[in-house]
C-alpha positions as CSV (number, residue, x, y, z in Angstrom):
1,M,21.2,-2.4,-4.0
2,R,18.8,-5.2,-3.7
3,I,15.0,-4.1,-3.4
4,L,12.1,-6.3,-2.7
5,I,8.5,-5.4,-3.6
6,T,6.1,-7.6,-1.6
7,Y,2.3,-7.4,-1.8
8,F,-1.0,-8.9,-0.7
9,T,-4.0,-8.9,-2.9
10,Q,-7.4,-10.5,-3.5
11,S,-8.6,-8.4,-6.2
12,N,-5.3,-7.6,-8.1
13,N,-5.5,-3.7,-7.3
14,T,-2.5,-4.1,-5.0
15,K,-0.7,-6.3,-7.5
16,E,-1.1,-3.7,-10.3
17,I,0.4,-1.0,-7.9
18,A,3.3,-3.4,-7.1
19,E,4.0,-3.9,-10.7
20,S,4.1,-0.2,-11.4
21,I,6.7,0.3,-8.8
22,F,8.6,-2.7,-9.9
23,E,8.6,-1.2,-13.5
24,E,10.0,2.1,-12.3
25,I,12.7,0.6,-10.2
26,T,13.8,-2.0,-12.9
27,A,13.8,1.0,-15.5
28,Q,16.5,2.5,-13.2
29,N,18.7,-0.7,-13.4
30,H,18.2,-1.6,-9.6
31,E,18.2,-5.4,-8.7
32,V,14.5,-5.9,-7.8
33,D,12.3,-8.8,-6.7
34,I,8.6,-9.0,-6.6
35,E,6.9,-11.5,-4.7
36,R,3.3,-12.1,-3.2
37,I,3.7,-11.8,0.5
38,E,2.6,-15.5,1.1
39,N,6.0,-16.4,-0.5
40,V,7.9,-14.1,1.9
41,K,9.3,-15.0,5.3
42,P,10.1,-12.2,7.7
43,E,13.8,-13.3,8.0
44,S,14.2,-13.2,4.1
45,L,13.8,-9.5,4.2
46,N,17.2,-9.0,5.6
47,E,18.6,-9.8,2.3
48,Y,17.3,-6.5,0.9
49,A,18.4,-2.8,1.5
50,L,14.9,-1.6,0.6
51,V,11.5,-3.5,1.1
52,F,8.3,-2.0,-0.4
53,I,5.2,-3.8,1.3
54,G,1.8,-3.4,-0.2
55,S,-1.6,-4.3,1.0
56,A,-5.1,-4.2,0.3
57,C,-7.0,-2.3,3.1
58,H,-9.1,-4.5,5.4
59,H,-11.1,-3.4,8.3
60,A,-9.5,0.2,7.7
61,D,-6.1,-1.4,8.3
62,V,-3.5,-3.5,6.3
63,A,-4.6,-7.1,5.7
64,E,-3.8,-10.0,8.5
65,P,-0.9,-11.4,6.2
66,V,0.8,-8.1,6.1
67,K,0.5,-7.6,9.7
68,A,1.9,-11.1,10.4
69,L,4.9,-10.4,8.1
70,L,5.5,-7.0,10.1
71,K,5.1,-8.6,13.4
72,G,7.7,-11.2,12.5
73,I,10.5,-8.7,11.5
74,S,13.4,-8.7,14.0
75,P,14.1,-5.4,15.8
76,S,16.6,-3.2,14.2
77,P,16.7,-5.0,10.7
78,P,19.3,-3.9,8.1
79,F,16.7,-2.8,5.6
80,K,14.5,0.3,5.2
81,I,10.7,-0.1,4.3
82,A,8.1,1.9,2.2
83,G,4.5,1.0,2.6
84,F,1.6,1.1,-0.2
85,V,-2.2,0.2,0.0
86,T,-5.2,0.0,-2.3
87,H,-8.5,0.8,-0.6
88,A,-12.1,1.1,-1.9
89,T,-12.9,4.4,-0.1
90,K,-12.5,8.1,-1.0
91,T,-9.2,9.7,-0.7
92,E,-8.6,12.2,2.0
93,E,-8.4,15.2,-0.6
94,G,-11.7,16.5,-1.8
95,G,-13.5,17.9,1.2
96,K,-14.8,17.0,4.7
97,R,-16.9,14.1,3.6
98,N,-14.0,12.4,1.6
99,K,-11.6,12.9,4.6
100,E,-14.1,11.4,6.9
101,L,-14.6,8.3,4.7
102,Y,-10.9,7.9,4.3
103,D,-10.0,8.2,8.0
104,R,-12.8,5.7,9.1
105,W,-12.2,3.2,6.4
106,A,-8.5,3.2,5.5
107,G,-6.8,5.5,8.0
108,K,-5.2,2.8,10.1
109,C,-3.2,1.5,7.4
110,V,-0.2,4.2,7.6
111,K,-0.6,4.2,11.3
112,T,0.3,0.6,11.4
113,F,3.4,0.8,9.1
114,T,4.4,3.8,11.5
115,Q,3.8,1.9,14.7
116,V,5.7,-1.2,13.8
117,S,8.6,1.0,12.3
118,D,8.8,2.8,15.6
119,E,8.4,-0.4,17.8
120,K,11.2,-2.5,15.8
121,N,13.3,0.5,14.9
122,I,12.9,0.2,11.3
123,E,13.5,3.2,9.1
124,F,10.1,3.9,7.3
125,L,10.4,6.1,4.1
126,G,7.0,6.6,3.2
127,Y,3.6,5.6,2.4
128,F,1.4,5.5,-0.8
129,H,-2.3,4.8,-1.2
130,C,-4.9,4.9,-3.9
131,K,-8.4,3.7,-4.8
132,G,-9.0,0.2,-6.1
133,I,-12.2,-1.5,-7.4
134,P,-13.7,-3.6,-4.5
135,I,-14.5,-7.2,-4.8
136,P,-18.3,-7.9,-5.0
137,P,-18.7,-8.8,-1.0
138,I,-16.7,-5.6,-0.2
139,A,-19.0,-3.3,-2.5
140,D,-21.9,-4.9,-1.0
141,F,-20.7,-3.9,2.6
142,I,-19.6,-0.5,1.4
143,H,-23.1,0.0,0.0
144,Q,-24.9,-1.3,3.2
145,E,-22.4,0.3,5.8
146,I,-20.4,3.3,4.2
147,V,-22.0,4.9,1.3
148,T,-25.6,4.1,2.1
149,E,-27.5,7.1,0.2
150,E,-28.3,5.8,-3.5
151,E,-27.3,9.0,-5.2
152,E,-23.8,8.9,-3.4
153,W,-23.6,5.1,-4.1
154,E,-24.2,5.6,-7.8
155,E,-21.6,8.3,-8.0
156,Y,-19.1,6.1,-6.1
157,K,-19.7,3.1,-8.3
158,D,-18.9,5.3,-11.4
159,E,-15.8,6.8,-9.7
160,I,-14.2,3.6,-8.1
161,K,-14.8,1.2,-11.1
162,N,-11.7,2.5,-13.0
163,H,-9.1,2.3,-10.2
164,P,-6.4,2.0,-10.0
165,D,-6.3,4.3,-13.1
166,E,-3.4,5.7,-15.3
167,K,-3.0,8.6,-12.7
168,D,-2.7,6.0,-9.8
169,H,-0.1,4.2,-11.6
170,L,1.9,7.2,-12.4
171,Q,1.7,8.5,-8.8
172,A,2.8,4.8,-7.7
173,K,5.8,5.4,-10.0
174,E,6.7,8.8,-8.5
175,F,6.4,7.3,-5.1
176,A,8.8,4.8,-6.0
177,N,11.2,7.4,-7.4
178,I,10.7,9.5,-4.2
179,M,11.5,6.3,-2.1
180,L,14.7,5.7,-4.0
181,L,15.9,9.2,-3.5
182,K,15.2,9.1,0.2
183,F,17.0,5.9,0.4
184,G,20.0,7.2,-1.3
185,K,20.1,10.4,0.9
186,L,20.1,8.2,4.0
187,V,22.9,5.8,3.0
188,S,25.1,8.4,1.3
């Protein structure tokens, strides 16, 4: 089975998660390629049985290069997809405020994967997301528009600066295993 991991990144957060997925899949002796999304054409995805597509979160959604790749996929392709995203907001776990921030600033990502999968009849196996440290202009935006209260901002900066962390990488590897298991059940 040929597997592709493709990703868009600006800060290397998504690249790190892609590499963790790659490590886990290669450790299981699967044939796997890893490529930046800029180097992948929609028609080349047909060479794979399973495609992991990763993105940084932009404007609460996947980045434009990822949207362009998804848009270019022909209907009913022979491959299945799994999505992953890094974002600079809270995760939905941990209370109402965290869920509110996640939904507002990263919630469209999974919806985009689901919508494209439905529209194009692509088997969508699952979705993973984790926090990643923002590049300086994004951090400034977050401080000005999202986490504006100074005490919360200081807590946020301390929390986000270490992501993706070891737990995020382990969860990405677990996600890879779950996607492989789902894939195996669907094709057996």
